[in-house]
C-alpha positions as CSV (number, residue, x, y, z in Angstrom):
1,X,-26.8,-25.5,-116.6
2,X,-28.9,-26.5,-113.6
3,X,-31.6,-28.3,-115.9
4,X,-28.6,-30.0,-117.5
5,X,-27.1,-31.3,-113.7
6,X,-30.7,-32.1,-112.8
7,X,-31.1,-34.5,-115.7
8,X,-27.5,-36.1,-115.2
9,X,-29.0,-36.8,-111.8
10,X,-32.0,-38.5,-113.0
11,X,-30.0,-40.6,-115.6
12,X,-27.6,-41.6,-112.6
13,X,-30.7,-42.6,-110.2
14,X,-32.2,-44.6,-113.4
15,X,-29.0,-46.3,-113.8
16,X,-28.8,-47.4,-109.8
17,X,-32.2,-48.4,-109.9
18,X,-31.8,-50.5,-113.1
19,X,-28.9,-52.3,-111.8
20,X,-30.6,-52.5,-108.4
21,X,-33.6,-54.2,-109.8
22,X,-31.5,-56.8,-111.9
23,X,-30.7,-58.1,-108.3
24,X,-33.4,-60.2,-107.9
25,X,-32.8,-61.4,-104.1
26,X,-32.4,-57.4,-103.1
27,X,-35.6,-56.4,-105.7
28,X,-37.5,-59.3,-103.7
29,X,-36.4,-58.3,-100.4
30,X,-37.3,-54.9,-101.0
31,X,-41.0,-56.0,-102.0
32,X,-40.8,-58.2,-98.6
33,X,-39.3,-55.4,-96.7
34,X,-42.1,-52.6,-98.2
35,X,-45.1,-55.5,-97.4
36,X,-43.5,-55.8,-93.5
37,X,-43.6,-52.3,-93.0
38,X,-47.3,-52.0,-94.8
39,X,-48.2,-54.4,-92.3
40,X,-47.1,-52.5,-89.2
41,X,-48.6,-49.0,-90.3
42,X,-51.7,-50.4,-90.5
43,X,-51.2,-52.0,-87.3
44,X,-51.3,-48.1,-85.9
45,X,-55.0,-48.2,-86.6
46,X,-56.2,-51.6,-86.8
47,X,-55.8,-55.1,-85.4
48,X,-57.9,-58.1,-85.5
49,X,-57.6,-58.1,-81.8
50,X,-56.6,-56.0,-78.9
51,X,-53.0,-57.2,-78.4
52,X,-52.6,-56.5,-74.4
53,X,-56.3,-58.5,-74.2
54,X,-55.5,-62.0,-72.7
55,X,-58.1,-64.7,-72.6
56,X,-57.4,-68.0,-70.8
57,X,-60.3,-69.6,-72.7
58,X,-58.3,-69.3,-75.8
59,X,-54.8,-70.1,-74.5
60,X,-51.9,-71.8,-77.4
61,X,-54.7,-72.2,-79.8
62,X,-53.1,-73.2,-83.6
63,X,-53.6,-71.3,-86.5
64,X,-57.2,-71.1,-87.5
65,X,-59.7,-68.3,-89.6
66,X,-60.0,-66.8,-86.4
67,X,-56.4,-66.4,-85.4
68,X,-54.5,-66.6,-88.4
69,X,-51.3,-66.9,-86.3
70,X,-53.0,-68.6,-83.3
71,X,-52.4,-67.3,-79.9
72,X,-50.0,-67.4,-77.3
73,X,-49.4,-68.4,-73.9
74,X,-52.1,-66.1,-72.5
75,X,-55.1,-66.2,-75.3
76,X,-53.4,-63.1,-77.3
77,X,-53.8,-63.2,-80.7
78,X,-50.6,-63.5,-82.3
79,X,-50.8,-61.6,-85.5
80,X,-51.9,-58.7,-83.9
81,X,-49.1,-58.7,-81.3
82,X,-47.0,-59.4,-84.6
83,X,-48.2,-55.9,-86.0
84,X,-48.1,-54.2,-83.1
85,X,-44.4,-55.9,-82.4
86,X,-43.2,-54.8,-85.3
87,X,-42.9,-50.9,-84.6
88,X,-40.7,-51.6,-81.6
89,X,-38.5,-53.8,-83.0
90,X,-37.8,-52.3,-86.5
91,X,-38.2,-48.8,-85.1
92,X,-35.7,-49.3,-82.2
93,X,-33.1,-51.0,-84.6
94,X,-33.8,-47.9,-87.3
95,X,-33.1,-45.2,-84.6
96,X,-30.1,-47.1,-82.7
97,X,-28.7,-47.5,-86.4
98,X,-29.1,-44.0,-87.2
99,X,-27.4,-42.6,-83.8
100,X,-24.5,-45.4,-84.4
101,X,-23.8,-44.3,-87.9
102,X,-23.9,-40.1,-87.0
103,X,-21.6,-41.1,-84.1
104,X,-19.2,-43.5,-85.7
105,X,-19.3,-41.5,-88.9
106,X,-18.5,-37.9,-87.1
107,X,-15.6,-40.1,-85.1
108,X,-14.2,-41.6,-88.1
109,X,-14.1,-38.0,-89.7
110,X,-12.5,-36.5,-87.3
111,X,-10.3,-39.2,-86.7
112,X,-9.0,-39.7,-90.4
113,X,-8.8,-35.7,-91.3
114,X,-6.8,-34.5,-88.4
115,X,-4.6,-37.7,-87.5
116,X,-2.0,-37.2,-84.7
117,X,-3.2,-37.7,-81.1
118,X,-6.9,-36.9,-81.7
119,X,-6.8,-40.1,-84.4
120,X,-4.7,-42.2,-81.6
121,X,-7.3,-41.1,-78.8
122,X,-10.4,-41.9,-81.0
123,X,-9.1,-45.3,-82.4
124,X,-7.8,-46.6,-78.9
125,X,-11.7,-46.2,-77.7
126,X,-12.6,-47.6,-80.9
127,X,-10.4,-50.5,-80.1
128,X,-11.5,-51.1,-76.7
129,X,-15.1,-50.7,-78.2
130,X,-14.2,-53.7,-80.7
131,X,-12.2,-55.5,-78.1
132,X,-15.7,-57.1,-76.7
133,X,-18.2,-59.4,-78.0
134,X,-20.7,-57.0,-79.7
135,X,-23.6,-59.0,-78.2
136,X,-21.9,-58.9,-74.9
137,X,-20.9,-55.5,-74.7
138,X,-24.9,-54.7,-75.6
139,X,-25.9,-57.4,-72.4
140,X,-23.6,-55.4,-70.0
141,X,-25.1,-52.1,-71.0
142,X,-28.1,-53.5,-71.0
143,X,-27.5,-54.8,-67.2
144,X,-25.9,-51.3,-66.4
145,X,-28.7,-49.2,-67.6
146,X,-32.1,-51.1,-67.1
147,X,-34.7,-52.2,-69.2
148,X,-36.6,-49.8,-71.3
149,X,-36.8,-48.6,-74.8
150,X,-34.2,-45.9,-74.5
151,X,-31.5,-48.4,-72.7
152,X,-32.1,-50.4,-75.9
153,X,-31.5,-47.6,-78.0
154,X,-28.2,-47.0,-76.4
155,X,-27.1,-50.3,-76.4
156,X,-27.5,-51.1,-79.6
157,X,-26.2,-47.9,-80.8
158,X,-22.9,-47.8,-78.8
159,X,-22.5,-51.5,-79.6
160,X,-22.4,-50.7,-83.0
161,X,-21.0,-47.4,-83.4
162,X,-17.0,-48.3,-83.6
163,X,-17.4,-49.9,-86.7
164,X,-18.5,-47.1,-88.8
165,X,-15.8,-44.9,-87.2
166,X,-13.0,-47.5,-88.5
167,X,-14.4,-47.5,-91.7
168,X,-15.1,-43.9,-92.2
169,X,-11.4,-43.3,-90.9
170,X,-9.9,-45.7,-93.7
171,X,-12.0,-44.1,-96.8
172,X,-11.0,-40.7,-95.4
173,X,-7.0,-41.6,-95.2
174,X,-7.8,-42.7,-98.9
175,X,-8.8,-39.2,-99.7
176,X,-7.3,-36.9,-97.5
177,X,-4.5,-36.5,-100.2
178,X,-6.4,-36.0,-103.4
179,X,-5.5,-33.1,-105.7
180,X,-9.7,-31.5,-104.7
181,X,-8.7,-31.7,-101.5
182,X,-5.8,-29.8,-101.8
183,X,-6.8,-27.4,-103.9
184,X,-9.9,-26.8,-101.7
185,X,-7.7,-26.3,-98.8
186,X,-5.6,-23.9,-100.5
187,X,-8.7,-21.7,-101.1
188,X,-8.8,-21.3,-97.4
189,X,-11.7,-23.4,-96.6
190,X,-12.2,-24.4,-92.8
191,X,-11.7,-28.2,-91.8
192,X,-15.5,-28.6,-90.7
193,X,-16.4,-27.7,-94.4
194,X,-14.0,-29.7,-96.1
195,X,-15.1,-32.7,-94.2
196,X,-18.5,-32.5,-94.6
197,X,-18.6,-30.9,-98.1
198,X,-16.4,-32.4,-100.2
199,X,-14.9,-36.2,-98.3
200,X,-18.5,-37.1,-96.3
201,X,-20.2,-37.1,-99.8
202,X,-17.4,-39.3,-101.5
203,X,-17.7,-42.3,-98.6
204,X,-21.2,-41.8,-98.1
205,X,-22.2,-44.6,-100.4
206,X,-20.0,-46.9,-98.1
207,X,-22.1,-45.7,-95.3
208,X,-25.3,-46.4,-96.6
209,X,-24.4,-49.7,-97.6
210,X,-22.9,-50.9,-93.8
211,X,-26.2,-49.2,-92.6
212,X,-28.1,-50.9,-94.5
213,X,-26.4,-54.1,-93.5
214,X,-26.4,-53.1,-89.8
215,X,-30.2,-52.5,-90.0
216,X,-30.5,-56.4,-90.0
217,X,-28.1,-57.1,-87.7
218,X,-29.3,-54.1,-85.3
219,X,-32.8,-56.3,-85.5
220,X,-31.3,-59.6,-84.5
221,X,-29.3,-57.8,-81.4
222,X,-32.4,-56.2,-80.3
223,X,-34.4,-59.3,-80.7
224,X,-31.7,-61.1,-78.8
225,X,-31.8,-58.6,-75.9
226,X,-35.6,-59.4,-76.1
227,X,-35.9,-63.1,-75.7
228,X,-33.4,-62.4,-72.6
229,X,-35.4,-60.4,-71.1
230,X,-32.8,-57.3,-71.3
231,X,-35.2,-55.2,-73.8
232,X,-38.6,-53.5,-73.4
233,X,-40.4,-55.3,-70.2
234,X,-43.7,-56.9,-70.8
235,X,-46.3,-56.8,-72.0
236,X,-45.3,-54.7,-74.9
237,X,-45.0,-57.0,-77.5
238,X,-41.8,-57.4,-79.2
239,X,-40.7,-60.0,-81.4
240,X,-37.7,-61.2,-79.2
241,X,-39.6,-61.3,-76.3
242,X,-42.5,-62.9,-77.8
243,X,-40.2,-65.7,-78.4
244,X,-38.6,-65.1,-75.1
245,X,-42.1,-65.8,-73.4
246,X,-43.2,-68.7,-75.5
247,X,-39.9,-70.7,-75.7
248,X,-41.4,-72.8,-72.7
249,X,-44.2,-74.1,-75.1
250,X,-41.4,-74.7,-78.4
251,X,-42.7,-78.6,-78.4
252,X,-46.7,-78.4,-77.3
253,X,-47.2,-74.8,-79.1
254,X,-44.5,-74.3,-81.6
255,X,-46.6,-71.8,-83.5
256,X,-46.0,-68.9,-80.5
257,X,-42.2,-68.9,-81.3
258,X,-42.0,-69.9,-84.7
259,X,-44.2,-66.9,-86.4
260,X,-42.4,-64.3,-84.7
261,X,-39.0,-65.9,-85.4
262,X,-40.1,-66.0,-89.0
263,X,-40.7,-62.1,-88.9
264,X,-37.5,-61.8,-87.2
265,X,-35.5,-63.8,-90.2
266,X,-37.6,-62.6,-92.8
267,X,-36.8,-58.7,-92.2
268,X,-33.2,-59.4,-91.2
269,X,-32.4,-61.2,-93.9
270,X,-34.2,-59.0,-96.5
271,X,-31.8,-55.9,-94.8
272,X,-28.7,-57.9,-95.5
273,X,-29.5,-58.8,-99.4
274,X,-30.9,-55.4,-99.8
275,X,-27.6,-53.8,-98.5
276,X,-25.9,-55.9,-101.5
277,X,-27.8,-54.6,-104.2
278,X,-27.0,-50.9,-102.9
279,X,-23.5,-51.8,-102.6
280,X,-23.7,-53.1,-106.6
281,X,-25.9,-50.0,-107.6
282,X,-23.7,-47.4,-105.8
283,X,-20.8,-48.9,-107.7
284,X,-19.8,-47.0,-110.7
285,X,-18.2,-50.0,-112.7
286,X,-21.8,-51.5,-112.5
287,X,-23.6,-48.8,-113.6
288,X,-20.9,-48.5,-116.6
289,X,-22.0,-52.3,-117.5
290,X,-25.6,-51.6,-117.8
291,X,-24.6,-48.5,-120.0
292,X,-23.8,-51.0,-123.2
293,X,-27.4,-52.7,-123.3
């Protein structure tokens, strides 16, 4: 019996991968993300130059064989700084999305399952958070908390959790009256058991897709805060801060801004396209279509 269940799971995973791979944009985006993550992992042990070592004799040099992406306004190698800075930009986004997802999903489950006054209270908090533009809310939080990595993670997390709370609540309200939920209630299972063992698995695909989209958004948000000087303080080579530091040389030495900007754009766009691929792969109708061939 267990062997048969395992075979069914493997078959579903193969079908999901087949659907995902058929989406060329999503598949290429996955390769791009793997390449960028590989570059960041290499940066943990090796960089062509010290990303913090400035040299005024090589200030604002254009791309060359010695410096593939050129040097910045203080003579620091841009490639080395991009390799090191990726761990901060992407790392902060990953942690922020994880925290926002956990917080928003928990509140959404509680709100949708229990309803009543609890639902009203949670939804009013969510309404207040959603009434502010996300970037403006993040800026206000950063001004209140002060610059730093922890503050940046908290600001991005708090700015994004309301979307998950509203999304999960809507899905729970659709599932709560299903026959299998009623059957589990009649068996005397606790509310927490029902929420996390029977309701959550059925909304997990929505959460995964939404989280992938928000990874791209969180990268843009974290970079925007870094660009404004509200993120990680210098000399840490965060991608947004690198653009902010080099913006005054946009016309005389555009490579200082262009290359970090390209990495931000490629990463954010790739996560969004991967989200499209995951949405199709997790859709049972798409998998049924591919079973015919």
